[in-house]
C-alpha positions, 0 to 999 in steps of 0.5 A: 500499500502506497502511502498518501504522502508519497502518492501526492509526490509522485502525482505533484512531481508528473504535474511538474514536468508536464508545467515545465515542458509547458514553461519550455514551449512558452519560452519557444514562442518568446523565441520565435516571435522575437518576444525576448525584450518584451520586457526590459527589466526583470522580474517587474515588467516596466518597472510593473507586476501587471505590464502596461497595454500601451505606450502611453503609460509609460514614462517618456525616458523609459528606453534610456532609462532602461538601457542605463539599468542594462548596462550597469547590471552587465557591468556587475555581471562583467566583474563576476565573469572576471573573478572567474578567470572569464575575462574575454566573455566579459569583454564581449559583454562590455563591447556589445553594442545591441545592449546600448540599443532601445527597445521599442514598446510593443504590446504584443511581445510585452504580454508575451514574454509575462505570461513567459515569466508567470509560466516559470513562476508557476513551475517555481512554486510547483518546485517548491511545493515538490520540497515540502512533499519530498520530507516524506522520503526523508527516511525512506529514499534521502536522495529525492529529498536532497534533489528536490532541495536541489532543483530548487536552487538550480530553479532560483540560478536559473531566473538570475540567468533569466534577467542576465540574458535579459541585460545582455540582449540575448547574448547567445552563449547565455542563451545556450546555458539558460536551454541546458539548465532547464534540461538539467531541471527535468532531468532531476524531475524524471529521476526523482519521479522515477525513482519514487514510483519504482519504489512501490514496484518489483525490478523487471525481469527479461529473459536477454541481455541488453547491457548494450540496450542501456549504452545506446539509451545513455548515448541517444540522451548524449546525442540528443542533448548535442543536437540540442545546444546545435539548435539552439547555436543555429538559431542564434546564428539565424536571429543575426542573420534576420537582423543583418538582412533588416528582417527580409527575405526570410525565406534565404535565412536558412541557407546562410547559416552555414555549418552550423545548420549542416552539423544539427541536420546531420545529428538529426540522422543520427539521432534518427537511426539510434532511435530507430535501433533502440526502438527494435530492442526494446520491441523484441524485449520487452512486451504486452504492457511494459512501460519501457515499450510504452515509452519507446513508442512515445518517442517513435512518435515524437521523432516523427513531429521533430521530422515534421517541425524539421522539415517545415523550418527548413523548407518553409522559411521558419514558421514560427508554429513550428519554431516553438512546436521544435523546441518543444518536442527536442525536450519532449524527447530528451525527456522520454530518452532519459526515462527509458534510460532509467527504466531500461538501467533498473531492469533486471536480466534473469540468469537461469 
């Protein structure tokens, strides 16, 4: 019999995973619509908890005010980087002329970014709730409590990094780190969810050895992570190209990205091949209602969606809806692959 306190943790953990993925979707919408600077300050938006709906609600000198605040915040960040021995990164921030360019108020972009921040706040509260519920495991599985607390700390750092993303006017390498931290948060959530769930179940036993399957699934997780990083770099390159072309001739942007796009495409092919091999092995070794088989089926569906959205992006002038979906399902794929790895890792082989 599973205690109610543990059931609550498992249920809330699953809800938090789903909300975190929705937050990534919201971030994808922000990215695809160019709304990242819709709120030029943080954590408020135009110094308000509820952002304005028209420029008439803003002070006349709002552009100069937020540029000055950004410059001051970036100088503090640059000094921190110097103390860490990253003087070249500090210099790149100090000499980035785009930081001095004021953002013009756009109500659609402002509210898009604001809703993204609200989703982030909801996710933060859910993670704090998980810490409270994780105390049910303080004796039986202390790692769940420790990891839940660690995730709140990481989310706090992620929120601060989000403010740096805004103040540096979406500096590429900071955006990439921001995305990678989101994957770390998801990985911890999936781990604690699976660990809490498996505590109440018997270990799955199959007849044949699956050492190579474990290696392949772990490799697929690493490859998908690389693919997400490359995708972020492609997006950053396209942003620079679009800005340089004054946002004209959208259909030619992808062709101008160069090697980064080629690497992204080639790794996508490797991800597809590796997951097809994994799917075949999972189908052969697991049957019936095995969770690993259901997760394998879900991965196959997500791969199809990723393939379709990728083709839409490269062949139909980067439609914004496809960008948001592509970002979402890349992280869904990572989440499912990591979950599959945890399931396979805990599977035992029957020895006669």
